C-alpha positions in Angstrom: 93.9 54.4 -97.2 94.1 57.3 -94.8 95.7 57.2 -91.4 94.7 54.2 -89.3 91.9 54.8 -86.9 91.0 51.3 -85.6 93.6 48.6 -84.8 93.4 45.0 -83.8 96.2 43.7 -81.6 96.6 39.9 -81.4 98.1 38.8 -78.1 97.8 40.3 -74.6 101.3 39.7 -73.4 103.6 42.6 -72.7 104.4 43.3 -76.3 100.7 43.4 -77.3 99.6 45.5 -74.3 102.5 47.9 -74.8 101.5 48.3 -78.4 97.8 48.7 -77.5 98.5 51.2 -74.7 100.6 53.4 -77.0 98.0 53.3 -79.7 95.2 54.1 -77.3 97.3 57.0 -75.9 97.6 58.3 -79.5 93.8 58.4 -79.8 93.3 55.3 -81.9 90.5 52.7 -81.3 92.1 49.5 -80.2 90.8 45.9 -79.6 93.1 43.3 -78.2 92.4 39.6 -78.9 93.8 37.0 -76.5 93.3 33.3 -76.7 93.9 32.7 -73.0 91.7 33.6 -70.0 93.8 36.5 -68.9 96.4 39.0 -69.8 100.2 39.0 -69.3 101.4 36.1 -71.5 104.5 34.7 -69.9 104.4 37.4 -67.2 102.0 35.1 -65.4 101.2 33.9 -61.9 99.4 30.7 -60.9 97.7 30.4 -57.5 96.6 27.3 -55.7 96.4 26.0 -52.1 97.4 29.3 -50.5 100.6 29.5 -52.6 101.5 31.4 -55.8 104.1 30.9 -58.4 105.4 33.3 -61.1 105.9 30.3 -63.4 106.8 32.2 -66.6 109.1 35.3 -66.5 111.0 35.3 -63.3 112.1 38.9 -63.2 113.0 41.7 -65.6 115.8 44.2 -66.0 115.7 47.7 -67.5 118.7 49.0 -69.5 116.9 51.0 -72.2 116.1 54.6 -70.9 112.6 54.5 -72.2 111.8 51.2 -70.6 113.6 52.2 -67.4 111.3 55.3 -67.2 108.3 53.0 -67.5 109.6 50.6 -64.8 110.3 53.5 -62.5 106.7 54.6 -63.0 105.5 51.1 -62.2 107.6 51.0 -59.1 106.2 54.4 -57.9 102.6 53.2 -58.5 103.2 49.9 -56.8 102.9 47.7 -59.8 106.5 46.5 -59.7 109.3 46.3 -57.1 113.0 45.7 -56.9 114.0 42.1 -56.2 117.4 41.6 -54.5 117.7 37.8 -54.1 120.7 35.8 -53.0 121.8 34.3 -56.3 124.1 31.3 -56.8 125.7 29.7 -59.9 125.8 26.0 -59.6 127.4 23.2 -61.6 130.3 22.8 -64.0 130.6 24.3 -67.5 130.3 27.9 -68.6 130.0 30.2 -65.7 128.0 33.4 -65.4 129.6 36.5 -64.1 127.9 37.2 -60.8 130.3 39.9 -59.7 128.0 42.7 -60.7 124.4 41.4 -60.6 121.8 43.3 -62.6 119.1 45.3 -60.9 116.2 43.0 -61.0 112.5 43.9 -60.9 109.3 41.8 -60.4 105.7 42.6 -60.7 104.0 43.5 -57.4 102.2 41.9 -55.7 102.4 39.4 -58.5 104.1 39.2 -61.9 100.9 39.9 -63.8 100.6 43.4 -62.2 102.4 45.4 -64.9 100.3 43.8 -67.6 97.1 44.4 -65.7 98.1 48.1 -65.4 98.8 48.3 -69.1 95.5 46.6 -69.9 93.4 48.9 -67.7 90.8 50.7 -69.8 91.6 48.8 -73.0 89.1 46.6 -74.8 90.6 43.1 -74.3 88.7 40.1 -75.6 90.0 37.0 -73.8 89.3 33.5 -74.9 89.3 34.7 -78.5 91.7 32.5 -80.6 92.4 34.3 -83.9 92.0 31.8 -86.8 92.7 34.1 -89.7 92.8 37.6 -91.1 90.3 38.4 -93.8 90.4 41.5 -96.1 87.3 43.7 -96.0 87.8 46.2 -98.7 90.7 48.3 -97.6 90.3 47.1 -94.0 90.6 43.8 -92.1 88.3 41.5 -90.3 89.5 39.2 -87.5 88.0 35.7 -87.5 88.1 33.9 -84.2 87.6 30.2 -83.5 85.1 30.8 -80.7 83.2 34.0 -81.7 83.4 34.4 -85.4 84.3 37.6 -87.2 85.2 41.0 -85.8 86.0 44.3 -87.5 86.6 46.1 -89.7 90.1 47.3 -88.6 92.5 49.6 -90.5 95.6 47.9 -89.2 96.7 44.7 -87.5 99.5 44.2 -84.9 100.5 40.6 -84.2 102.1 40.1 -80.8 102.0 36.3 -80.5 104.9 33.8 -80.8 106.7 33.5 -84.1 105.1 30.2 -85.3 101.6 31.6 -84.6 102.4 34.9 -86.2 103.8 33.1 -89.3 100.6 31.2 -89.8 98.5 34.3 -89.8 101.0 36.3 -91.9 101.5 33.8 -94.6 98.4 34.6 -96.8 98.7 38.3 -95.9 102.4 39.3 -96.1 104.7 36.5 -97.3 107.8 38.6 -96.6 106.9 39.1 -93.0 105.9 35.4 -92.7 109.4 34.5 -93.9 110.9 36.7 -91.2 108.7 35.0 -88.6 109.7 31.6 -89.9 113.4 32.3 -89.4 113.0 32.5 -85.6 112.8 29.3 -83.6 111.0 29.5 -80.3 112.5 27.3 -77.5 110.2 25.4 -75.1 110.5 25.4 -71.3 109.1 23.0 -68.7 108.3 24.7 -65.4 107.6 23.0 -62.1 105.8 24.7 -59.2 106.6 23.3 -55.7 104.8 24.0 -52.4 106.3 23.4 -49.0 104.6 23.4 -45.6 107.4 25.6 -44.1 110.5 27.6 -45.3 113.2 25.3 -46.6 116.9 25.9 -45.8 118.9 26.6 -49.0 121.7 29.1 -49.3 120.1 31.0 -52.2 116.8 32.5 -53.3 117.6 31.9 -57.0 120.2 29.9 -58.8 121.5 29.5 -62.3 122.4 25.8 -62.9 124.9 24.8 -65.6 124.3 21.1 -65.8 121.4 18.6 -65.6 117.7 19.2 -66.4 117.4 22.5 -64.6 118.7 25.9 -65.6 117.0 28.1 -63.0 115.3 27.7 -59.6 113.8 30.5 -57.5 112.1 30.9 -54.1 108.9 32.7 -55.3 108.1 33.5 -51.7 111.2 35.8 -51.5 109.8 38.2 -54.0 108.3 41.5 -52.8 104.6 41.4 -51.9 104.3 37.6 -52.0 102.3 35.9 -49.2 101.2 32.4 -48.5 103.0 29.1 -48.4 106.7 28.5 -49.3 106.7 28.3 -53.0 109.5 27.5 -55.5 109.7 27.6 -59.3 111.9 25.4 -61.3 112.7 26.0 -65.0 114.2 23.3 -67.2 116.8 23.9 -69.8 115.7 24.4 -73.4 117.5 21.2 -74.4 115.8 19.1 -71.7 112.4 20.7 -72.4 112.7 19.9 -76.1 113.6 16.3 -75.4 110.6 16.0 -73.2 108.3 18.3 -75.2 105.4 15.9 -75.6 105.8 14.3 -72.1 102.8 14.5 -69.8 103.1 16.9 -66.8 102.9 13.8 -64.5 106.1 12.5 -66.2 108.1 15.8 -66.5 107.3 17.2 -63.1 108.8 14.4 -60.9 112.0 14.5 -62.9 112.4 18.2 -62.2 111.6 17.7 -58.5 114.3 15.0 -58.3 116.8 17.4 -59.9 115.9 20.0 -57.3 116.3 17.5 -54.5 119.8 16.8 -55.9 120.6 20.4 -55.0 119.7 19.8 -51.4 116.0 20.6 -51.4 113.5 18.3 -49.6 110.6 16.6 -51.1 107.7 19.2 -51.6 104.3 18.8 -50.1 102.8 19.3 -53.5 103.9 20.1 -57.0 102.5 20.8 -60.5 104.1 21.3 -63.9 103.4 23.5 -66.9 104.9 23.4 -70.4 105.7 26.7 -72.1 105.8 25.5 -75.8 107.0 28.9 -77.0 109.1 30.3 -74.1 112.1 32.2 -75.6 113.4 33.0 -79.1 116.6 31.1 -79.9 117.9 34.0 -82.0 115.7 37.0 -82.2 115.5 39.0 -85.4 117.2 42.0 -83.7 114.9 44.6 -85.4 112.5 46.9 -83.5 109.4 45.5 -85.2 108.0 44.2 -88.5 105.7 46.3 -90.5 104.3 46.0 -94.0 102.8 49.4 -94.9 101.2 48.0 -98.1 98.8 45.9 -96.1 99.0 47.7 -92.8 100.0 44.5 -90.9 103.0 44.2 -88.5 104.4 42.1 -85.7 106.2 42.7 -82.5 107.6 40.8 -79.5 110.7 39.5 -77.8 111.3 37.2 -80.8 111.5 40.3 -83.0 113.7 42.7 -80.9 115.0 40.4 -78.2 115.7 41.3 -74.6 112.9 39.3 -73.1 110.4 41.6 -71.1 112.2 44.8 -72.0 112.5 43.8 -75.7 108.8 42.8 -75.8 107.7 46.2 -74.3 110.0 48.2 -76.6 109.0 46.2 -79.7 105.3 46.9 -79.0 106.0 50.6 -78.7 107.9 50.7 -82.0 105.1 49.0 -83.9 102.5 51.3 -82.4 104.5 54.3 -83.7 104.7 52.7 -87.2 100.9 52.2 -87.2 100.1 55.6 -85.8 102.8 57.5 -87.7 104.3 58.8 -84.5 107.9 59.9 -83.9 109.9 58.4 -81.0 109.2 60.6 -78.0 112.0 62.3 -76.0 110.3 62.3 -72.7 108.7 59.8 -70.4 106.9 56.8 -71.9 103.4 57.6 -70.6 101.6 54.6 -69.2 
């Protein structure tokens, strides 16, 4: 097969959009398939009753020079902003070193903004759940649950959680499927709390070393946020796994009570969301997965690690494999 010209990207989180943007910039025709109603994946924001919560990724850091250049560009264009919260470490056990806090960034005016910027101008098919990949001569067709077959595509980039990627890879590239199967994704319950007025706590964000909670944050303290006083609570992976199949009506009050034990009042309203595939327990630690024999690959934070940064970088690496590009020495482009 000659050089790839059309590519299907499965997943419209940061990894998938980073990959798709790089492929589009290289002149390839790209179609992104996303099972949800919007883009961003775990870089998401939920709005209700004049309040908003970044209930997935809370912030991101930028240590890699290429990703830092991208973040600086987002900041210049108003899609991201620095976040300088008052951060506490609470509870006994292993302590975090808070002496030199990392430079934190958030999407602006909401966490979805960087993803929306990456997606601008791309063909993104939302509410398209990919059921399987079908060979079509030397190309591929994408078969979706809701809308049937699409294609043909010269290459496929999987940017979904490792269990979902494994299922699609198994009949296509068993070696890549084995790699995906070796990564366990940890769940996370999130609770979103609304208050009628600002509550008095000595922190805007806190790492918690014991009990159900591992992180709490005043979403209202982030740059560009407006509306009611809003807090996000994230449960530990262990607690989330133990309550994985609980109903939101059961998990939410338990997290609210854990927050109240830290000195918070009862909220005016709350809701809960389960992230079944939140973070990789131990990422593969490679830049991306790529099988040139079948022109199928995978990317994401479960591949490279590093959360938002790792997802973005992994998507770029896979795009270069697909397009046959060398790593650039300058700015990352979009």
